[in-house]
C-alpha atoms as one frame of an Amber mdcrd trajectory, in Angstrom:
protein
 -41.228 166.062 -33.533 -43.870 168.011 -31.851 -48.002 167.196 -33.751 -50.609
 169.887 -33.828 -52.390 167.812 -35.546 -52.154 164.245 -36.708 -52.943 163.143
 -40.543 -53.185 159.701 -42.299 -49.274 159.631 -43.350 -48.041 160.404 -39.780
 -51.071 158.230 -38.557 -49.499 155.321 -40.130 -46.047 156.036 -38.970 -46.951
 156.090 -35.473 -48.924 152.987 -36.010 -46.321 150.984 -37.903 -44.070 151.959
 -34.854 -46.317 150.861 -32.031 -46.618 147.739 -34.354 -42.593 147.073 -34.040
 -42.155 147.815 -30.751 -44.810 145.244 -29.646 -43.130 143.240 -32.597 -39.433
 143.233 -30.378 -41.455 142.618 -27.088 -44.250 140.214 -27.786 -42.362 137.034
 -26.173 -42.201 139.167 -23.010 -46.138 139.560 -23.547 -46.594 135.931 -24.177
 -45.052 134.834 -21.140 -47.503 136.903 -18.364 -49.843 133.676 -18.544 -51.515
 133.026 -15.321 -50.893 129.178 -15.923 -47.107 128.413 -15.712 -47.643 126.276
 -18.693 -45.970 126.746 -22.541 -48.587 128.474 -24.471 -48.370 132.156 -23.581
 -50.253 133.518 -27.023 -50.836 136.932 -26.189 -48.418 138.874 -27.348 -48.313
 137.293 -30.704 -51.805 137.343 -31.026 -52.054 141.321 -30.381 -48.919 141.422
 -32.804 -50.333 139.970 -35.383 -53.253 141.574 -35.347 -52.108 144.944 -35.070
 -49.606 143.831 -37.909 -52.628 142.994 -40.651 -53.597 146.770 -39.842 -50.714
 147.924 -40.951 -49.657 145.541 -43.855 -53.236 147.072 -45.160 -51.822 150.661
 -44.708 -48.155 150.474 -45.397 -48.114 151.485 -49.353 -50.589 154.036 -49.116
 -49.811 158.073 -50.357 -52.760 158.953 -48.923 -52.992 162.552 -46.271 -56.226
 161.763 -44.921 -56.482 160.237 -41.585 -60.130 159.092 -42.439 -59.276 157.216
 -45.675 -55.957 155.570 -44.181 -58.544 154.620 -41.302 -60.857 152.879 -42.901
 -58.108 150.367 -44.060 -56.506 149.989 -41.029 -59.406 148.865 -39.094 -60.490
 146.328 -42.200 -56.737 145.289 -41.851 -56.747 144.720 -38.158 -60.778 142.673
 -37.838 -59.518 140.754 -40.428 -56.397 139.244 -39.021 -57.974 139.670 -35.159
 -56.870 136.011 -33.444 -57.155 135.271 -29.631 -59.904 137.049 -27.522 -56.701
 140.185 -26.912 -56.286 140.149 -30.346 -60.432 140.867 -31.086 -60.700 143.077
 -28.651 -57.607 145.228 -29.926 -58.849 145.194 -33.695 -62.315 146.467 -32.114
 -60.255 148.765 -29.925 -59.244 151.084 -33.692 -62.337 150.108 -35.122 -63.704
 152.476 -32.420 -60.982 154.395 -33.071 -61.100 154.432 -37.322 -64.868 155.353
 -36.737 -64.098 158.600 -34.594 -61.683 159.031 -37.490 -64.500 159.054 -40.594
 -64.811 161.916 -42.623 -61.549 163.918 -41.147 -58.618 164.776 -43.229 -56.472
 165.415 -39.744 -57.661 165.974 -36.507 -56.163 168.164 -33.389 -55.495 166.201
 -29.692 -58.988 166.878 -28.763 -60.313 165.344 -31.914 -58.008 162.449 -31.399
 -59.571 162.028 -27.976 -62.721 161.732 -29.169 -61.767 159.385 -31.424 -60.286
 157.116 -28.292 -63.402 157.670 -26.683 -65.158 156.012 -29.757 -62.547 152.722
 -29.187 -63.979 152.330 -25.309 -67.483 152.283 -26.724 -66.648 150.000 -29.067
 -64.448 147.612 -27.448 -66.485 147.355 -24.510 -69.880 147.013 -26.698 -68.097
 143.782 -27.989 -67.456 141.669 -24.873 -70.600 140.452 -23.609 -69.157 140.055
 -20.259 -66.275 142.971 -19.744 -64.177 142.287 -17.188 -61.950 144.930 -15.338
 -58.469 144.298 -14.950 -57.711 143.779 -18.425 -56.780 145.749 -21.753 -60.207
 146.905 -22.069 -59.344 149.211 -18.537 -56.065 150.113 -19.304 -57.129 151.972
 -22.716 -60.011 153.091 -21.202 -58.397 154.818 -18.457 -55.528 156.135 -20.123
 -58.511 157.517 -22.692 -60.471 159.178 -19.694 -57.260 160.364 -18.015 -55.691
 161.830 -21.205 -59.125 163.368 -23.008 -59.843 164.719 -19.266 -56.343 166.695
 -19.288 -55.951 167.876 -23.017 -57.572 171.497 -24.613 -57.322 173.122 -27.723
 -53.706 173.694 -27.228 -52.895 170.580 -26.902 -50.436 168.778 -29.199 -50.670
 165.064 -30.466 -47.575 164.798 -28.631 -49.062 165.202 -24.984 -52.436 163.281
 -25.479 -50.029 160.090 -26.201 -47.605 160.808 -23.213 -50.520 161.460 -20.560
 -52.185 158.389 -22.337 -49.095 156.379 -21.641 -48.586 157.483 -18.299 -51.889
 156.904 -17.381 -51.985 152.871 -18.905 -48.673 152.425 -17.460 -50.452 153.210
 -14.352 -53.295 151.096 -14.756 -51.372 148.408 -16.206 -49.534 147.892 -12.590
 -52.663 147.909 -11.011 -54.201 145.325 -13.308 -53.090 142.954 -10.142 -54.941
 144.629  -7.561 -58.332 144.487 -10.051 -57.832 140.352 -10.569 -56.842 138.187
  -7.505 -55.958 135.874 -10.269 -52.918 138.514 -11.582 -51.839 138.784  -7.973
 -51.811 135.093  -6.919 -49.870 134.652 -10.022 -47.963 137.732  -9.524 -48.311
 138.992 -13.120 -49.734 141.831 -14.698 -52.687 141.694 -17.813 -50.859 140.273
 -20.584 -53.327 141.939 -23.130 -52.705 145.504 -21.516 -49.171 145.527 -21.852
 -49.429 144.621 -24.774 -51.297 148.104 -25.351 -48.600 149.504 -23.838 -46.155
 148.203 -26.148 -47.986 149.748 -28.585 -48.692 153.156 -27.077 -44.508 153.528
 -26.514 -43.835 152.480 -29.719 -46.370 155.622 -30.819 -44.456 158.073 -28.058
 -41.024 156.364 -29.326 -41.549 157.952 -32.797 -42.922 161.279 -31.537 -39.603
 161.371 -29.850 -37.490 161.266 -32.875 -36.962 156.947 -32.370 -37.667 154.966
 -35.110 -38.072 151.214 -33.954 -36.206 148.530 -35.778 -38.308 144.841 -35.607
 -39.010 142.885 -38.770 -42.648 142.766 -38.457 -44.461 139.312 -39.551 -44.932
 138.751 -43.265 -48.545 139.433 -44.694 -50.987 136.711 -45.687 -49.620 135.051
 -48.515 -51.897 135.422 -51.434 -51.379 134.717 -55.279 -49.828 136.826 -56.880
 -51.265 138.964 -59.723 -50.876 138.411 -62.990 -49.182 134.630 -62.600 -48.756
 132.978 -65.596 -52.249 131.335 -66.559 -53.033 127.731 -67.294 -54.711 127.920
 -70.218 -54.894 124.171 -70.365 -56.895 123.766 -67.341 -60.309 124.874 -69.587
 -59.814 124.208 -72.915 -62.494 124.372 -76.198 -64.022 120.869 -75.250 -64.574
 121.552 -71.558 -68.143 122.649 -69.988 -68.139 125.195 -67.308 -68.434 123.085
 -64.557 -67.644 125.223 -61.783 -68.259 128.579 -62.620 -66.969 131.793 -61.904
 -64.974 133.445 -58.732 -66.522 136.463 -59.081 -65.465 139.676 -56.735 -65.475
 143.199 -56.588 -65.680 146.227 -54.364 -68.997 148.665 -54.929 -69.070 151.906
 -53.908 -72.678 152.806 -53.018 -74.125 155.687 -54.632 -76.223 158.223 -53.016
 -78.358 158.831 -55.638 -78.905 155.232 -55.751 -79.593 154.214 -52.181 -80.141
 155.714 -48.781 -76.311 154.808 -47.668 -77.183 154.539 -43.710 -80.068 152.899
 -43.906 -78.639 150.023 -46.762 -78.659 146.929 -45.531 -76.202 144.221 -47.497
 -78.891 141.682 -47.091 -80.579 143.154 -49.918 -77.159 142.272 -51.452 -77.347
 138.483 -50.938 -80.789 138.197 -51.236 -80.340 138.921 -54.963 -76.957 137.018
 -55.198 -79.222 133.990 -54.150 -81.848 134.459 -56.480 -82.422 132.153 -59.454
 -80.846 134.177 -62.150 -77.552 134.230 -60.315 -77.911 130.883 -57.908 -74.283
 132.313 -55.962 -73.123 130.410 -53.510 -70.106 130.908 -50.965 -71.104 134.561
 -50.758 -69.116 137.074 -48.343 -71.357 140.449 -48.586 -69.639 143.076 -46.301
 -70.213 146.820 -45.873 -68.003 149.324 -44.231 -70.313 152.339 -44.312 -70.816
 153.223 -48.131 -68.291 150.378 -49.132 -69.130 146.965 -50.160 -67.438 143.732
 -50.698 -68.503 141.102 -52.196 -66.988 137.561 -52.898 -69.392 135.058 -54.775
 -69.452 131.671 -57.434 -71.675 131.971 -60.418 -72.372 130.844 -63.863 -73.455
 134.251 -64.943 -70.603 136.888 -63.424 -72.204 139.418 -66.114 -75.750 139.558
 -64.657 -74.427 139.625 -61.458 -72.724 142.895 -62.419 -75.268 144.173 -64.209
 -77.799 144.103 -60.638 -74.792 145.404 -58.834 -75.304 148.822 -61.000 -78.679
 149.691 -59.113 -76.591 149.885 -55.724 -73.637 151.992 -56.952 -70.479 151.924
 -59.220 -67.414 149.442 -58.946 -63.761 150.505 -57.731 -62.578 146.925 -58.324
 -63.850 143.728 -60.509 -61.878 140.796 -60.734 -63.592 137.606 -62.512 -61.758
 133.942 -62.520 -62.528 130.614 -64.241 -62.548 128.584 -61.297 -61.455 125.871
 -63.589 -58.062 127.365 -63.032 -58.506 127.578 -59.507 -58.788 123.785 -59.244
 -55.245 123.699 -61.394 -53.094 126.241 -60.255 -51.088 125.854 -56.986 -53.089
 123.696 -54.868 -52.723 120.959 -53.260 -54.927 117.358 -53.550 -56.567 118.317
 -50.206 -57.788 122.139 -51.591 -58.905 120.775 -54.783 -61.575 118.051 -52.777
 -62.477 121.007 -50.387 -63.541 123.113 -53.748 -65.632 120.173 -54.617 -68.030
 119.962 -51.558 -71.552 119.582 -52.404 -74.091 121.222 -50.954 -74.979 120.291
 -47.267 -77.787 121.900 -45.013 -75.419 121.500 -42.345 -71.376 121.570 -41.980
 -69.526 121.550 -39.063 -66.010 123.517 -38.826 -63.582 122.221 -35.175 -59.749
 124.094 -34.626 -57.673 121.531 -33.705 -53.974 120.468 -34.464 -51.919 117.527
 -34.365 -52.807 114.516 -36.900 -54.384 112.228 -34.644 -56.808 114.554 -33.611
 -57.614 116.204 -37.345 -58.394 112.210 -38.173 -60.872 111.401 -35.739 -62.351
 114.790 -35.936 -62.829 114.099 -39.861 -64.035 110.926 -39.023 -66.536 111.755
 -36.584 -68.137 113.761 -39.874 -66.394 117.543 -39.234 -66.510 118.997 -42.518
 -63.638 121.344 -42.370 -60.200 121.585 -39.869 -59.292 124.780 -38.910 -55.464
 124.706 -38.120 -54.979 125.727 -34.949 -54.500 125.336 -30.784 -53.509 127.084
 -27.565 -50.286 128.187 -29.115 -51.638 129.337 -32.445 -55.048 131.088 -32.858
 -56.494 131.095 -36.132 -57.138 134.473 -37.301 -61.404 135.858 -38.386 -60.348
 135.872 -42.043 -58.823 132.085 -41.213 -62.619 131.509 -40.164 -64.046 133.346
 -42.785 -61.736 131.458 -45.557 -63.369 127.849 -44.111 -66.767 128.901 -44.484
 -65.992 130.310 -47.701 -64.971 126.229 -48.414 -67.947 124.960 -47.478 -71.243
 125.354 -49.339 -73.797 124.970 -46.844 -77.415 126.466 -44.906 -76.004 126.264
 -41.759 -72.076 126.176 -40.119 -71.399 125.410 -36.941 -68.424 126.007 -35.268
 -66.400 124.944 -32.480 -63.516 127.092 -31.584 -62.146 124.350 -28.918 -60.217
 127.704 -27.024 -62.036 129.908 -25.225 -59.272 132.544 -26.158 -60.491 131.686
 -29.636 -64.267 132.003 -29.421 -64.537 135.823 -30.183 -62.475 135.691 -33.789
 -64.895 132.148 -34.312 -68.043 134.594 -33.308 -66.380 137.904 -35.700 -65.971
 135.639 -37.790 -69.859 134.434 -37.764 -71.268 137.879 -37.821 -69.189 139.208
 -40.500 -69.698 136.179 -42.830 -73.390 136.634 -44.947 -72.774 133.132 -46.979
 -74.773 131.023 -44.290 -76.304 131.335 -40.790 -72.698 130.461 -38.684 -73.560
 129.359 -34.896 -70.968 128.937 -32.832 -70.301 126.376 -29.988 -68.923 127.553
 -27.340 -66.697 124.496 -26.760 -63.384 125.586 -25.092 -61.463 121.984 -25.339
 -60.546 119.547 -27.312 -62.271 116.867 -24.878 -65.403 118.733 -24.885 -65.785
 119.010 -28.831 -64.729 114.989 -28.749 -67.700 114.468 -26.520 -70.047 117.101
 -28.443 -69.424 115.131 -32.140 -70.069 111.828 -30.691 -73.577 113.364 -30.657
 -73.268 114.451 -33.917 -76.998 113.868 -35.634 -78.609 116.059 -38.233 -81.958
 113.485 -38.581 -84.038 116.103 -36.612 -83.062 119.142 -38.920 -83.292 120.973
 -36.147 -81.149 123.680 -35.554 -82.226 124.325 -31.723 -82.295 120.321 -30.868
 -78.532 120.308 -32.726 -77.372 122.838 -30.448 -79.036 121.336 -27.629 -78.070
 118.151 -28.377 -74.071 119.676 -28.335 -73.971 121.881 -25.443 -75.876 119.104
 -23.102 -72.779 116.715 -23.991 -70.720 119.563 -23.612 -72.220 120.021 -19.693
 -71.412 116.687 -19.063 -67.785 115.844 -19.964 -65.625 116.772 -17.567 -62.000
 118.138 -19.722 -58.385 117.881 -18.334 -55.697 118.949 -19.323 -51.616 117.925
 -18.692 -47.978 119.294 -19.216 -45.614 120.516 -17.599 -44.617 123.881 -15.418
 -42.411 125.764 -17.140 -41.836 128.395 -13.813 -42.386 127.948  -9.874 -45.674
 130.194  -9.127 -48.696 129.544  -6.882 -52.356 129.302  -9.117 -55.900 128.653
  -7.459 -54.463 127.608  -4.425 -51.735 125.088  -6.266 -48.357 125.837  -5.785
 -46.322 124.468  -8.945 -42.545 123.892  -9.055 -41.338 124.484 -12.789 -40.820
 121.416 -14.507 -43.572 119.530 -12.419 -46.624 117.737 -14.291 -49.611 120.162
 -13.782 -53.520 119.316 -14.538 -56.127 121.419 -15.150 -59.933 120.604 -15.045
 -62.759 122.233 -16.638 -60.084 125.318 -16.591 -59.186 125.082 -13.012 -55.377
 124.170 -11.986 -55.894 121.413 -10.117 -52.400 119.352  -9.392 -48.753 119.456
  -9.548 -46.794 116.507  -9.129 -43.060 115.474 -10.222 -44.021 111.636 -11.116
 -44.855 111.825 -14.780 -45.738 107.954 -15.153 -48.807 107.983 -13.144 -49.750
 111.746 -13.110 -53.183 110.939 -15.586 -54.416 109.042 -12.378 -53.638 111.543
  -9.820 -55.178 113.637 -12.102 -58.215 111.419 -11.859 -58.501 111.534  -8.233
 -59.417 115.203  -8.287 -62.569 114.685  -9.962 -65.633 114.765  -7.806 -67.539
 111.779  -7.692 -65.505 109.935 -10.458 -66.743 106.236  -9.216 -70.028 107.586
 -10.851 -68.473 108.110 -14.422 -67.582 105.323 -16.774 -66.135 106.291 -19.982
 -62.381 107.557 -20.003 -60.874 109.171 -23.206 -57.117 109.906 -23.188 -55.283
 111.712 -26.290 -51.841 111.182 -25.994 -49.775 114.108 -27.514 -46.435 114.326
 -29.122 -43.620 112.780 -28.038 -45.116 110.948 -24.680 -43.569 107.421 -24.746
 -44.908 104.545 -25.586 -43.046 103.296 -21.725 -44.737 106.494 -20.039 -48.518
 105.618 -21.791 -48.473 101.873 -20.138 -47.048 102.902 -16.895 -50.206 106.087
 -16.736 -52.694 103.085 -18.018 -51.709 100.660 -15.375 -52.277 103.323 -12.561
 -55.343 104.057 -14.068 -56.239 100.611 -14.250 -55.015 100.119 -10.496 -57.135
 102.798  -8.624 -60.109 103.362 -11.436 -60.525  99.415 -12.742 -64.340 100.560
 -13.188 -64.006 102.745 -16.658 -64.001 101.789 -19.865 -60.907 103.432 -21.616
 -59.936 104.645 -25.213 -56.929 106.408 -26.132 -56.181 108.260 -29.367 -52.806
 108.911 -30.070 -53.591 112.855 -31.331 -50.047 113.810 -31.852 -51.167 117.710
 -30.002 -48.273 119.579 -29.034 -48.331 121.686 -25.599 -50.195 119.415 -23.570
 -49.144 115.383 -23.442 -52.175 114.243 -22.163 -56.132 115.621 -22.932 -58.648
 113.699 -21.093 -62.254 113.466 -21.349 -64.358 111.742 -18.883 -67.976 110.700
 -18.669
């Protein structure tokens, strides 16, 4: 198929084939992990991110590429997970901005949209690192845009783009020393190349046969209503879950200058008293979620700004009884708080400990299961708080948390740059809101994180060399504050051996060990004996965390 111009239907087909090609190869991308630990997740994250975009547009019967682009951008943005997934969502956000207002584009116009993708992606990263997906996408776009002309086809644009992407991907080893040492190419760049390969395959007449992940489950529209959930004797307690999509009208507001905060202020007003407010602006469309006892006033006031595309009002008493677990019902009943805490964790013991420390909501996730932007927003909506403090607990989750914080307008959301469970454990011991000063509260958290040494122990899945440590497949490997520090075949004293790598260990006082899933009592006892023998001055605390992947998590203070 030779395309001189690309419309919305064709764009959907190209992106879908790209997503399917990544889905067919995501495990290979997952395995391109610098550290040889069984937690590679880049392919999974990128696949789920682009599939969220595909699910948003797959049933559209729309030829305008600008209209399709809007929905694709929203889908990838909300489904984004992991650093590479968030960057991928920003790439598509920029591309789709460049397609806005167009019914179809030629190769030159497509190239200009891709340039906007470069600008958007680089702008979304505080410190862009070359040798990553950013470099692969940028160089492929730059070369393609230089070589195409007004006579070029869409096919030629993508063929040139892919050729350079492959070349740059191979060169990522030379750009990042850590990749060269581990002898792997960048995983995020590789994931992006698989998407472009899928696009080129479609243009060459090859449709990829791969089953995409299912979209996030939502409550089925038209499901039977439990009329007994709210009877003639009941008093309205929870109010109405009110959702709508509003299209701003030029006759009513200046769309370009309109600030969605104005709508949030109205919803917070005395006559509406809304809570769990989410208000997102995408060009001339506003999407709103609010809990209120006065939905009629909400709808009346919103027409000051535009006209409704969709509305939904549901008595929340029904939500409290239909298809909800006891835990979910309790979450819906959370009382208003000035400060609430959200933490990412996995493992029954860790979750229980975090809640005991005062965490209000635990987002399920870990190194191999990064939560999406939407997962965080759902968590924020469950809380009724002026300020929400988020502990991502993994460097690969921070960007999704920060993206969610920017999108959510119902509370002031701040993200703690916490990259491990041990760091979070230490910070939560400082959980104290008595100062009623967010700057002081955050300062205490950051100070606690700065003083803790975080350790992780797992089993190597391949032989390699990382950060000067030679590793054999099957060895127990230890990581200290994100740096590979140890590889040993001796599982029964691995914790003690890792502690020996800590500078000035004699000055430390407290060791907390969090045992992972499947660690035997015998192994626990032998490791504990080795620690007590070599470091008798340490006060030792132990938790059965139940986490996957990492046999031991340790915090040393």
